[in-house]
N, C-alpha and C positions, 0 to 999 in steps of 0.2 A: 386299378386307380390310375388316372391320368396325372402325370406330374407336370409342373411348370419349371423347366430347367433354366437356371440362371447361371451364366458364365461371367465371372468377374476377371477380366484380363488386365494385369497391372505391369506397367513398365517399371523395372527395378534397376535401370541403368545408373551409372555413377552419379549423375546429377541429382538423383533422388536421395543420396546419402544425407544423414542428419535428420533435421526436423521433418522434411517431407515424408520420409518412410515411416516415421513415428506417427505422423498425422494419419496416414493411410491405415496403419495397424489399429489405431484408436477408432477410426471410422468403421472398420470391419467389425470391431467389437460392438459398436453402437448399432449397426445394422442387425446383427444377430440378436442382441438383447431386445430390440424393439419388435422384431418379427416373431420372437417366441411368445409375445403377448397377443398376437393376432391369430384368431381361429382359422381364417381363410389361408393365411400363409402356412400355418402348421399343417394344414390338410394337403396342400399342393406343392409348395415351393421346395425345390432341391437346388443347392448351391454348389458350384465348383469354382475353385480359385486357380488361375493359371498366371504364372509370372514369366517375364521374359526380360533378358538383357540381350547379349549376343545370342544366347541359347534359351529356348523356352522350357518350362517345366510345370507339370500339374502338381500343385501342392496339396490340393484337396479334390478328389473326384466328386461327382455329383452325390451330394449327401443331404438327407432331410434336415430340417431346421433343428430338431431336438438333438440330433447326433453331431451337428456341425460345431466345430471349434475353430475360431479364427487362427490361422497359422502365423508363425513368426516369419517376417520377410527378410531376405538377404539381398545384398547388392551384387551386380555383375557388370562386366564391361561389354560395350556394344549395344546396339538397338536393332534387333533383327525382326523387322516387320514381316518379311517373307517367311522366316522360320516360324514365328508365332502364329501367323495366319494358317500355315499348313498344319501346325500342331492343333489349332483350334478346330479346323475343318475335320481333322481325324477324330478328335474328341467328340464332336457333335455326331459324326457318322457312326461311331462305335457305341455311343452311350445314350443317344436320344432315340426312343422307340418311335417307329413310324407306324402309321395306320395301315392295317392290312384288312382283307375281307373278313378275317376272324376276330380282329381286336382293334380297339381305338388306340391310337398312339399318343405320345405326350403332346402337350401344347407346344406351340411355336416357341423355340428357345429365345431368351432375352440375353443379350450380350452387352456388358458395359466394358468398353475398351479405353483404358486410361494410359496416356502417354505424355511425356514432357519434352520429347526430342524428335529427331528425324531418323529415318532408317539408315543403318550403316552396312546393310547387306544388299544383295541383288534381289529386290523384292518384286520386280515387275510381273513375272509369270504367276507367282503365287497370288498377288493382289488381283490380277486379271481373273483367275479362277474363282476367288472369293466374290468379286464384284458380279460376275456373270451367273454363278451357280448358287452360292451360299448366302450372299447378302439378302436375296429375296425370301429365303427360308428362315430368316431370323428377324427379330426386332432388336436392332443394334443401335446403341448410343455411344458415340465417341466423346471422350472427355480430354480436351487439350489443356494441359497444365502449363502455365507460364507463357512465354512469348517466343519460343524457339521452334514450335511445330509447324510443319508445312501443311496448311489446311487444304490445299489442293489435293495432296495425297490422302489426307484423312477423309475427304469427301468421297473417295472411292471405297472406303471401308464402310461409311454410313453417311447418309444425307443429314442425319441428326448429329450436330456437333455442338457441344457445350464448351465454354472456355472460362477459366478462372485464374486468378493471380496466385501463384504458388507461395508468395511471401505473406499471404494473408491467412492466418490460422482460422479465422472465422469463415473464410471461403471454403476451406476443407470441410468444416463442420456443416455448412449449408449444403454442400454437395452431397455428403453422405446422408443428411436428412432427406434430401430430394430423392436419392436412390431408395432409401427405406420406404418413402411414400409411394414411389413409382412401383416397387415390388408389391406393396400392399394393394394398391389400386388394381394392378394386373391380376393378382391372385383372386381378388374378389370378382373381377370382371369375368374371368374364365369359369368360375364356379357358378355365377348367377346367369350368365347369358351365352356361354359356350362360344364367345367371340375372343379370338386370340390376337387381334390387331392391337397395337399399342397406342393409347391416347396420350397426348402430352399433358403433363400436370404443371401447375404454376411453380415458380421458383423466384427467389430474391434476385431481381434484375441487377442490383448493385453488386452482388457477389458472383452470380453465374450469368453468363451471356450466351445467347444462341448465336452461333457464327453464321453470317449471311454469305452468300456466294461471292458478292463483290468485295468481301473483306479478305479473300485469299491472298496470302503473301508468302512466296517461297522463302525458305530459310536454308542456312548452310548446315551441312552434316555435323560440323563441330558446333557444339552449343556455345554461342557467343555471350550468353548471360553468365557463364561460369568458366573459371579456369580450374581444372581438376588435375591432380597429380597422383600418380601411383608410387608408393615407396615401400621399403621393407625395413623392419626393425633390426638393427644390428645385434641387439641383445637377445631378443626372443625369436627372431626370424619370422615374426608375424607380418602379414601384408596390411597396409593401411592406405587410406586416401586422404589427401589434403584438398580442401574445397575453398576456393575464393569466389566471391560474387562480384559482378561488375558494379562499380560505384562511380558516380560522377562527382568529382571534387571541384568545388568552386574556388578558383584561384584568383589572386589579385597581383597584377604586375604594374608597378609604376603608377598606381592610382586608377588603373583600368579595372573595372568590375565586370563580373559575368562571363569571364573566360573559363571554359570548361575543358577538362581533359579526362579521358576514360581510364580508370584504374580498376584493379580488382582488389577488394578488401577481404581479408581472411574471415571465413565463416566457421571453420572448424576442421579438426582432423579426426578420423574415425578408423578403428580397427575393422578388418574384414574377416569374416568367418570362412571356413573351408568351402562353403558353397559358392564363393566368389568365382573360383575356377570353373565350377560346374556350369555356371550361368554365363560365362564369358566366351566370346568368340576367340578361337585359337589365334595367338599372336596379338591380341588386343592390349597386352601390357607394353607393346612398343608404342611410343608416342606418335601422334598423328600431326601435331602442329607445335609451335614453340611460342613461349611468352618470355619477355625479358623480365629479369628480377626487378628492374626499375619500375615496372607496372604492378608489382605485387606489394600490397600494404599489409603489414603484419607478419610476424615470424612464428610459425607453428612449432609446438613441441610434439614429441612422439606420443601418440595415444596408447602405445603398447607398453613403454617402459619409462615414459616421462623424461627422456633425454631432452636437453634444452633446444636442440636444433633438429628438425625432421627433414630438412631439405639439403643435406650434403650431397653433392653430385660427383659421382665417380667418373673416371675416363670412359667407362662403358656407357655413360649417360644415365645409369640407374641412380635413383634417389634412395637414401637411407638416413638413419638418425645418428647423431654424435652428441657427446656431452661437452665437447670443446675441441680445441685444436690438438694436433699430435698425430700419431700413427693409428690408423683405423683400417679395418678389413671390411670391404664392401660385401654385404650378404647376397648381392645379385650375381657377382662374378668371382668372389673370393680373392680379389686382389687387395693386397695391403699397401697403403700409400700414406703419405703425410698430408694432412688437411689443416687448413687455417682459413681465417677470414680475410678476404681481399677487399679492395676498395673499388673494384671494377664490376660493372653489371655484366651478366651473362644470360644466355637463353636456356630455358628449361623446357623439355618436351612435356606436352600436356596430353591428357586423354580426350576422347571425343565428348564425354559427358553423357 
């Protein structure tokens, strides 16, 4: 039997914490539910799920639709394009059957590469190998989520780039609906015509947009849409993330209207499971840039123990939670010091997102 291998590659870096990762998990469930109703997909489609932050990991190897169960996704630190492309190339090489004189191989693999950020590793060599050798051997669609990805880099992964706004839940639903339709169309095509080229299918232009070459805009490696902070719970020692999203506040000074200043508004705080370290680049807990507390709107509580303040900063520059002023022990360096609320703003180290 000739299989149609589908590789779903998902960026699970820190900026995906909260609603985005929930939307992706829901989308995966939708894909599988719909494909199980399609006779062509049941006959040919095999799905693999690969996630990556600083480090890539195969959560589900190539599995038939009936046996496939959508995995739970975890967050990691960093965005390793080079690492995940090397991992993907190895997975395709080892698991996709090639045609030989004695047997027909699998159909051309389909890759959906989802990312909301920019590479934080040295990706150049790996990207060059992918572009030269493996891109022509796959039908790859890149999905750029939000406004921080460098489309010029993504264009080297695939010429087919779709973009949508990560703050729009309907856009996530529309994208996964499109993926489902795309897989159904491809599985029917290879069954009926033995043609494994990928034809574009229509999508809601208001939600999904195809990126044109002249729209390329390089972005910074630190995600400027978010200010994300790593902390550790003083009570439970669990790791957590605090996520702020950029917000434009309309201010009025002396009767002047329309003056804007960029701030970050609290979006949420989230506990991290043990896989955070597995998916993170070594050393990624060290902050890469700083944000003044003056630019942060909203005070987060600890998601692990509900302490009132989740952003107490130790002299080691590590963040942890406290329930108020007094003597506290930093779970990052085990130093005990006196903490209190001051009236001066200070800079806090942020993650790359």
